[in-house]
C-alpha positions as CSV (number, residue, x, y, z in Angstrom):
1,X,-14.1,-4.7,26.1
2,X,-14.4,-1.0,25.1
3,X,-11.3,0.0,27.1
4,X,-9.3,-2.8,25.3
5,X,-10.5,-1.6,21.9
6,X,-9.8,2.0,22.8
7,X,-6.3,1.1,23.9
8,X,-5.4,-1.5,21.3
9,X,-7.9,-1.0,18.5
10,X,-5.6,1.0,16.2
11,X,-2.7,-1.5,16.8
12,X,-5.1,-4.4,16.0
13,X,-6.2,-2.6,12.8
14,X,-2.6,-2.0,11.7
15,X,-1.6,-5.6,12.4
16,X,-4.7,-6.9,10.6
17,X,-3.9,-4.7,7.6
18,X,-0.2,-5.9,7.5
19,X,-1.2,-9.6,7.7
20,X,-4.0,-9.1,5.2
21,X,-1.8,-7.1,2.8
22,X,1.0,-9.7,2.9
23,X,-1.4,-12.5,2.4
24,X,-3.3,-10.9,-0.5
25,X,0.0,-10.2,-2.2
26,X,1.0,-13.8,-2.0
27,X,-2.2,-14.9,-3.9
28,X,-2.4,-15.1,-7.7
29,X,-5.0,-12.5,-8.7
30,X,-4.3,-9.9,-11.3
31,X,-0.6,-9.0,-12.0
32,X,0.4,-5.9,-10.2
33,X,-2.8,-5.7,-8.1
34,X,-1.4,-5.5,-4.6
35,X,-2.3,-3.6,-1.4
36,X,1.2,-2.7,-0.5
37,X,1.4,0.7,-2.3
38,X,-2.0,1.6,-0.8
39,X,-0.7,0.5,2.6
40,X,2.3,2.8,2.2
41,X,0.1,5.8,1.3
42,X,-2.3,4.9,4.2
43,X,0.6,4.4,6.6
44,X,2.0,7.8,5.7
45,X,-1.3,9.5,6.2
46,X,-2.3,7.8,9.4
47,X,0.7,6.5,11.4
48,X,3.5,8.2,13.3
49,X,7.0,7.6,12.1
50,X,8.7,5.1,12.1
51,X,5.6,3.0,11.9
52,X,4.4,4.7,8.8
53,X,7.5,3.3,7.0
54,X,7.7,0.0,8.9
55,X,4.1,-1.2,8.2
56,X,4.2,-1.3,4.4
57,X,7.8,-2.3,4.2
58,X,7.2,-5.2,6.7
59,X,4.1,-6.3,4.7
60,X,6.2,-6.3,1.5
61,X,9.1,-8.1,3.2
62,X,6.7,-10.7,4.7
63,X,5.2,-11.5,1.3
64,X,8.6,-11.4,-0.4
65,X,9.8,-14.2,1.9
66,X,7.0,-16.4,0.6
67,X,7.0,-15.4,-3.1
68,X,10.6,-14.5,-3.6
69,X,12.7,-11.4,-4.0
70,X,13.5,-9.7,-7.3
71,X,17.1,-8.9,-8.2
72,X,18.6,-6.8,-5.5
73,X,18.7,-3.4,-7.4
74,X,15.1,-4.0,-8.5
75,X,14.1,-4.9,-4.9
76,X,15.7,-1.6,-3.7
77,X,13.7,0.3,-6.4
78,X,10.4,-1.4,-5.2
79,X,11.0,-0.7,-1.6
80,X,12.3,2.8,-2.4
81,X,9.0,3.6,-4.3
82,X,7.1,2.6,-1.1
83,X,9.3,4.9,1.0
84,X,8.4,7.8,-1.4
85,X,4.7,6.8,-1.2
86,X,4.8,7.0,2.6
87,X,6.2,10.5,2.2
88,X,3.3,11.3,-0.2
89,X,1.0,9.9,2.4
90,X,2.4,12.3,5.0
91,X,1.2,15.1,2.8
92,X,-2.3,13.8,3.4
93,X,-1.9,13.6,7.2
94,X,-3.4,16.9,8.1
95,X,-5.0,17.7,4.7
96,X,-7.1,14.7,4.0
97,X,-10.0,15.0,1.6
98,X,-11.4,12.6,-1.0
99,X,-9.8,14.5,-3.9
100,X,-6.4,14.6,-2.2
101,X,-6.6,10.9,-1.5
102,X,-7.5,10.2,-5.1
103,X,-4.6,12.4,-6.3
104,X,-2.2,10.8,-3.9
105,X,-3.3,7.3,-5.0
106,X,-2.7,8.2,-8.7
107,X,0.6,9.7,-7.7
108,X,1.7,6.7,-5.7
109,X,0.8,4.3,-8.6
110,X,2.8,6.5,-11.0
111,X,5.8,6.7,-8.7
112,X,5.8,2.9,-8.5
113,X,5.4,2.5,-12.3
114,X,8.2,5.0,-13.2
115,X,10.7,3.8,-10.6
116,X,10.3,0.1,-10.9
117,X,10.2,0.0,-14.7
118,X,13.3,2.2,-14.9
119,X,15.0,-0.3,-12.6
120,X,13.8,-3.3,-14.7
121,X,15.2,-1.5,-17.8
122,X,18.5,-0.7,-16.1
123,X,19.2,-3.9,-14.3
124,X,17.3,-6.8,-15.9
125,X,18.9,-6.9,-19.4
126,X,15.3,-7.3,-20.8
127,X,15.6,-4.1,-22.8
128,X,18.5,-2.4,-24.7
129,X,20.4,0.1,-22.6
130,X,19.2,3.0,-24.7
131,X,16.6,5.7,-24.4
132,X,14.4,3.6,-26.8
133,X,14.9,0.6,-24.5
134,X,13.6,2.7,-21.5
135,X,10.6,3.9,-23.5
136,X,9.9,0.3,-24.5
137,X,10.0,-0.9,-20.9
138,X,7.4,1.7,-20.1
139,X,5.2,0.9,-23.1
140,X,5.3,-2.9,-22.4
141,X,4.3,-2.2,-18.8
142,X,1.2,-0.2,-19.6
143,X,-1.2,-3.2,-19.1
144,X,0.4,-3.8,-15.6
145,X,0.2,0.0,-14.9
146,X,-3.6,-0.2,-15.6
147,X,-3.8,-3.0,-13.0
148,X,-1.7,-1.1,-10.6
149,X,-4.0,2.0,-10.9
150,X,-7.1,-0.1,-10.4
151,X,-5.7,-2.1,-7.5
152,X,-4.2,0.9,-5.7
153,X,-7.3,2.9,-6.0
154,X,-9.5,0.1,-4.7
155,X,-7.2,-0.6,-1.8
156,X,-6.7,3.0,-0.9
157,X,-10.5,3.5,-0.9
158,X,-10.9,0.4,1.3
159,X,-8.2,1.4,3.8
160,X,-9.4,5.0,4.2
161,X,-13.1,3.8,4.4
162,X,-12.2,1.4,7.2
163,X,-10.3,4.2,9.0
164,X,-13.3,6.5,8.7
165,X,-15.9,3.9,9.9
166,X,-14.0,1.7,12.3
167,X,-14.8,3.9,15.3
168,X,-18.4,3.9,14.4
169,X,-18.4,0.1,14.0
170,X,-16.6,-0.4,17.3
171,X,-19.1,1.7,19.2
172,X,-22.0,-0.1,17.5
173,X,-20.6,-3.5,18.4
174,X,-19.9,-2.3,22.0
175,X,-23.5,-1.0,22.3
176,X,-24.9,-4.3,21.0
177,X,-22.7,-6.3,23.3
178,X,-23.8,-4.2,26.2
179,X,-27.5,-4.6,25.3
180,X,-27.0,-8.4,24.9
181,X,-25.5,-8.7,28.4
182,X,-28.4,-6.9,30.1
């Protein structure tokens, strides 16, 4: 059991996070509260390339299949913001600290907000194609941005907490299983 967990534990954790993230995104909770941005940051900080990019993009794609895609240019903006967030996560790879994680989480939420709202302004025809229209698209999105900040911070905290304590939990479960079999 322990050898299996040592060999496949990280892969099982990643698969679980992908499936859970895709599933959570398909549920109707708060608007713009989704684990995908957090998954992109986490992937960049913990996974080797190309998996660091594939994991959040696959979770987004899997959930998009069920809930529908946005207009193509907006979809590109969404996925592009996740690619940038993975790169931000790579900044954390060897310099992880609670403050850097918080800063990176705030940065990733801001990247998503700026890029996706600019894409909505440019490609959706919801706003006039003027600077005032762009500003309006950002102003109207502030309530969603608040939800994004809250959700991203909660998911980032959860993912990094799991990463930190998963080995301890696996060892404890293994120890208990060993004791029970004696």
